C-alpha positions in Angstrom: -12.1 -17.8 -19.3 -9.0 -15.5 -18.9 -10.2 -13.0 -21.4 -14.0 -12.7 -20.6 -12.6 -11.7 -17.0 -9.8 -9.3 -18.6 -13.4 -7.9 -20.6 -15.2 -8.1 -17.2 -13.1 -6.4 -15.1 -12.4 -3.2 -17.7 -16.3 -2.9 -18.3 -16.8 -2.7 -14.1 -14.0 0.2 -14.2 -16.1 1.9 -16.8 -19.1 1.8 -14.7 -18.0 3.2 -11.5 -16.1 6.0 -13.9 -12.7 4.6 -12.8 -10.6 5.1 -16.6 -9.7 8.8 -16.2 -11.1 11.4 -18.9 -7.9 13.1 -18.9 -5.3 10.1 -19.2 -7.0 8.1 -22.0 -3.6 6.8 -22.7 -4.2 5.1 -18.7 -6.5 2.7 -20.8 -5.1 1.8 -23.9 -2.0 0.8 -21.8 -3.8 -2.0 -19.9 -5.6 -3.0 -23.0 -2.2 -3.3 -24.6 -0.2 -4.8 -21.7 -2.7 -8.1 -20.2 -2.4 -8.3 -16.3 -2.9 -12.0 -16.5 -0.1 -11.9 -18.4 2.5 -10.9 -15.3 0.8 -13.3 -13.1 2.7 -15.8 -11.7 0.7 -19.5 -11.5 0.6 -19.5 -8.1 -2.0 -17.0 -6.6 -3.4 -16.9 -2.9 -6.2 -16.3 -2.1 -7.4 -15.5 1.9 -9.9 -17.7 2.9 -11.2 -16.3 6.4 -7.6 -18.0 8.5 -5.2 -18.0 6.1 -3.9 -18.1 2.3 -4.6 -21.0 0.1 -3.0 -21.0 -3.2 -4.6 -20.7 -6.2 -3.1 -22.8 -9.1 -3.3 -22.0 -13.0 -2.8 -25.4 -14.2 -5.7 -27.3 -11.5 -8.0 -24.5 -11.2 -8.0 -22.5 -14.2 -11.2 -20.7 -13.9 -10.3 -19.5 -10.1 -6.9 -18.7 -11.0 -8.1 -15.8 -13.5 -10.8 -14.9 -11.5 -7.7 -13.6 -8.8 -6.2 -12.1 -11.4 -9.0 -10.5 -12.7 -11.3 -9.6 -9.8 -13.5 -6.7 -9.3 -11.5 -2.9 -9.6 -10.8 -2.8 -5.9 -9.2 -6.0 -5.7 -5.9 -6.8 -4.9 -4.6 -10.4 -6.6 -1.8 -12.2 -3.8 1.3 -12.9 -5.5 3.8 -14.2 -3.0 3.3 -15.5 1.0 6.0 -15.5 3.0 5.2 -17.0 6.7 2.1 -16.5 6.4 2.3 -13.0 5.0 1.2 -11.5 1.4 5.0 -9.8 0.7 3.9 -9.6 -3.5 0.5 -8.7 -5.3 -0.8 -7.2 -8.3 -2.3 -4.0 -6.7 -6.2 -3.9 -7.2 -6.6 -2.0 -10.9 -8.0 1.2 -9.9 -5.4 1.8 -8.1 -2.9 1.3 -10.3 -5.1 3.0 -13.3 -5.3 6.3 -10.7 -2.1 6.4 -9.5 -0.6 6.4 -13.1 -3.4 9.5 -14.1 -1.7 11.4 -10.5 2.1 10.4 -12.2 1.1 12.3 -15.7 4.2 11.1 -17.3 4.8 11.3 -20.8 6.5 9.8 -23.8 10.5 10.4 -23.2 9.9 11.0 -20.0 13.4 9.1 -17.7 10.4 7.2 -15.3 12.0 5.4 -11.8 9.6 3.3 -10.2 10.5 1.0 -6.7 8.9 -2.0 -6.5 8.6 -3.9 -9.5 7.3 -6.9 -7.9 5.7 -9.1 -10.5 6.7 -6.5 -13.4 2.8 -5.0 -14.8 3.1 -1.6 -13.5 6.7 -1.0 -14.9 5.5 -2.1 -18.4 2.7 0.3 -18.3 5.0 2.9 -17.2 6.8 1.8 -20.5 4.2 2.1 -22.3 3.8 5.8 -22.1 7.4 6.9 -21.7 8.7 4.6 -24.4 11.7 1.5 -24.3 14.7 2.6 -22.4 12.5 5.0 -20.4 11.3 3.2 -17.4 14.3 2.1 -14.4 12.6 0.2 -11.7 14.3 -1.2 -8.2 12.9 -4.3 -6.7 14.2 -5.4 -3.1 13.9 -9.0 -3.8 16.3 -10.4 -6.0 13.9 -13.3 -7.0 11.0 -11.5 -8.3 13.6 -8.8 -9.8 15.0 -12.1 -12.2 11.2 -12.8 -12.8 10.1 -9.7 -13.1 12.9 -9.0 -15.3 12.0 -12.3 -17.3 8.1 -11.3 -18.0 9.2 -7.7 -19.2 11.9 -9.1 -21.7 9.1 -11.2 -22.8 7.0 -8.2 -23.3 9.4 -5.7 -24.9 9.4 -3.7 -22.6 12.1 -2.0 -22.5 12.4 -1.5 -18.9 16.0 -1.8 -17.3 14.9 -4.5 -13.6 17.6 -3.6 -10.6 17.6 -5.8 -7.9 18.5 -3.3 -4.9 16.9 -1.0 -2.0 14.6 1.0 -3.5 14.4 3.5 -0.8 17.7 4.5 -1.9 16.5 4.9 -5.1 18.9 4.7 -8.0 21.3 7.6 -9.0 22.8 6.4 -12.0 19.5 6.3 -14.4 18.8 9.9 -13.1 17.8 12.3 -13.1 14.3 11.7 -13.8 11.5 13.4 -14.8 8.9 10.8 -13.2 9.4 8.8 -9.4 6.6 6.2 -8.5 6.7 3.5 -5.5 4.6 0.6 -5.5 5.1 0.3 -1.9 4.2 2.0 0.5 6.4 4.8 2.7 5.6 6.8 5.6 8.6 9.2 5.1 9.4 9.8 1.6 12.9 9.4 1.1 14.9 12.1 0.3 17.0 10.0 -2.7 13.8 10.2 -4.0 13.5 14.2 -4.2 17.2 14.2 -4.9 17.0 12.1 -8.1 14.3 14.0 -9.8 14.5 17.0 -11.6 13.1 20.1 -10.3 9.7 20.2 -11.9 9.3 16.8 -11.5 6.4 14.7 -9.8 6.5 11.7 -7.1 3.3 9.6 -6.5 3.8 7.3 -3.3 0.9 5.3 -1.7 1.5 7.2 2.3 1.4 5.0 5.1 -2.0 2.8 5.3 -4.3 4.9 3.5 -3.9 7.5 1.0 -1.2 8.4 -2.2 0.1 11.6 -2.7 1.7 13.0 -5.6 5.3 15.7 -4.7 6.3 18.5 -7.2 9.9 18.8 -6.9 11.0 22.5 -5.8 12.9 25.0 -9.1 15.5 24.6 -6.8 15.2 21.0 -6.1 15.6 21.4 -2.2 11.7 20.6 -1.2 9.3 18.6 -2.8 5.4 19.1 -1.8 1.7 18.4 -3.2 -1.8 16.9 -2.5 -3.4 13.5 -1.6 -4.3 12.5 -4.7 -7.0 9.7 -3.3 -7.2 6.3 -1.2 -4.3 3.7 -1.8 -4.2 1.0 0.8 -0.6 -0.6 -0.9 1.6 -3.1 1.5 4.6 -1.4 2.7 8.0 -1.4 2.2 10.0 -4.2 3.4 12.4 -2.3 6.6 9.0 -1.0 7.5 9.1 -1.8 11.3 7.3 -4.5 12.4 3.6 -4.3 13.4 1.6 -6.3 14.6 -2.1 -7.3 13.7 -5.4 -6.9 16.2 -5.0 -10.1 17.4 -1.6 -10.1 18.2 -1.6 -6.7 20.3 -5.5 -7.5 21.7 -4.0 -10.7 22.9 -6.6 -12.7 25.5 -6.2 -10.7 28.7 -9.3 -9.0 30.0 -9.5 -5.4 29.5 -8.2 -2.7 31.9 -10.5 -0.6 31.5 -14.2 -0.7 30.7 -16.2 2.4 30.3 -18.8 4.9 28.3 -18.2 6.9 24.9 -20.3 9.2 22.9 -18.2 8.7 20.0 -20.5 8.2 16.9 -19.0 5.1 15.0 -21.3 5.6 12.1 -19.1 9.2 11.6 -15.8 7.0 11.8 -16.5 5.3 8.6 -16.3 9.0 6.6 -13.1 8.3 4.8 -12.1 12.1 4.9 -12.8 11.6 9.0 -10.4 8.3 8.7 -7.8 10.1 6.0 -7.5 13.0 9.0 -7.8 10.3 12.1 -4.2 8.6 10.2 -2.8 12.3 10.3 -3.1 12.9 13.5 -2.4 9.5 14.9 0.0 8.4 12.7 0.2 4.5 14.4 -3.0 4.1 15.4 -5.4 1.8 13.4 -9.2 1.5 13.2 -11.1 -1.4 11.9 -14.7 -0.9 11.5 -17.3 -3.5 11.7 -20.6 -4.9 12.4 -21.2 -7.0 15.1 -25.0 -7.1 15.9 -24.4 -3.4 15.8 -21.6 -1.1 14.8 -18.6 -1.8 16.3 -14.7 0.3 16.2 -11.5 -2.5 16.7 -8.7 -0.1 17.6 -5.3 -0.7 18.9 -1.5 0.9 17.9 0.2 -2.2 16.4 2.8 -2.7 19.4 0.1 -2.8 23.0 -2.7 -0.8 23.6 -5.7 -0.9 22.4 -9.5 -0.5 22.3 -13.1 -1.5 21.2 -15.9 0.6 20.9 -19.6 0.0 20.5 -22.3 1.2 19.6 -26.1 1.4 21.7 -28.5 3.0 20.4 -29.5 6.5 20.4 -27.3 6.5 23.6 -23.4 6.3 25.3 -21.9 3.1 23.8 -19.4 1.0 25.5 -15.6 0.8 25.3 -13.1 -1.8 27.0 -9.7 -1.1 26.8 -5.9 -2.3 27.4 -2.2 -1.4 27.2 -0.9 1.4 28.4 -2.5 3.8 25.8 -5.9 4.9 26.2 -6.9 5.0 22.9 -10.8 6.4 23.5 -9.5 9.8 24.7 -6.9 10.1 21.8 -9.9 9.5 18.9 -11.4 12.3 20.9 -9.1 14.0 20.8 -8.5 13.6 17.1 -11.7 14.1 16.1 -12.5 17.4 17.8 -9.4 18.6 15.9 -10.5 17.6 12.7 -13.7 19.8 13.4 -11.4 22.5 15.1 -9.9 22.7 11.7 -13.2 22.9 9.6 -13.5 19.1 8.9 -11.4 18.9 6.1 -11.7 16.4 3.7 -8.8 13.8 2.7 -8.1 16.0 -0.9 -7.6 19.3 1.3 -4.0 17.7 3.5 -0.8 17.7 1.3 2.5 16.6 2.2 6.1 18.4 2.3 9.2 16.8 2.2 12.7 19.1 3.1 16.4 17.1 3.4 15.5 17.5 7.1 11.6 16.8 7.7 8.2 16.4 6.3 5.0 17.4 7.7 1.8 17.1 6.8 -0.9 20.5 6.1 -4.1 20.5 6.0 -5.4 23.5 2.8 -2.7 26.0 2.5 1.1 24.3 2.2 2.5 28.0 3.9 -0.5 29.6 6.0 -2.9 26.0 6.6 -2.2 23.9 10.0 1.2 21.0 9.8 1.3 18.1 11.4 4.4 15.9 12.2 5.6 12.6 12.7 3.8 13.0 16.3 0.5 13.9 14.5 0.5 17.3 16.9 -0.8 20.4 15.4 1.5 23.8 14.6 0.4 26.9 13.0 1.4 27.6 9.7 4.3 29.2 9.2 
């Protein structure tokens, strides 16, 4: 059953064009390093209300289906206090990020976020034994991954520690990859990467970026590579979910809106909203018509519904008026020529980080506030 699922996932990737033509080693690595060998005997499935355990011993077929779901399906490997805290990331994104990283045989590689150890094993397949160092914040996960990697003969050094600090003793590195999302790329990652080296990391709640360290080592910059949804680092500020922010109180404000909810489904606009409104999360759905649930992870929320060809209805609560912020952000995206997500990039310096579009020197820039200023 496991092997059948594994083949089916590889074929699904093929059907979607998910295997990179310019990095054939990635498929060879995935074929040679089976995903299920790094999966724990208990996985977790979301049933709509909570995570439910799936045991390999008692439900082998369901367990195999969790390990080898679709190209965009992660396998949840750890749940703490009702929240997923570790996973085997969805195969399509793992493949895309390895392609973006562009490791070569003999490269010294640093991975942040060992998790199960599977991604580290894929990196070692390419770079070679003894070339990969992986840092994991959870000592238990680090110990288990170390055992799995040793059993696989991967030759990976696993360190229990804070990934935000990188791992200076193993540097300088040719390649650095994070398997968890950061809002600000730690400067330690840049400082521990050689000039010309490459850093690939998920950025915030949406998108992953590939940065190249400048020749003088004083900055790193590069383009957004695609959409990736990864868990945040363990020290990331706590955010409430939609229901927690919304609560049960009646809306503070009710009115009409003219936001095109269908347009909000455009991934390029969604990414632009991520840039322009860094703390705002937008969830799209259908409830007798298109609906958007918006919140800031703390105190403010909005629900936008559509009403045929006329104005829709907006319900809002909390101190912010998120409808107005979304309208302003959409107008800014249109003013700047509707850049798609691949038109955006990030630059990190020792003292700052900013997002830009079209050109890192002359294009508009956005800082942590989401406010644009002319390029300089």
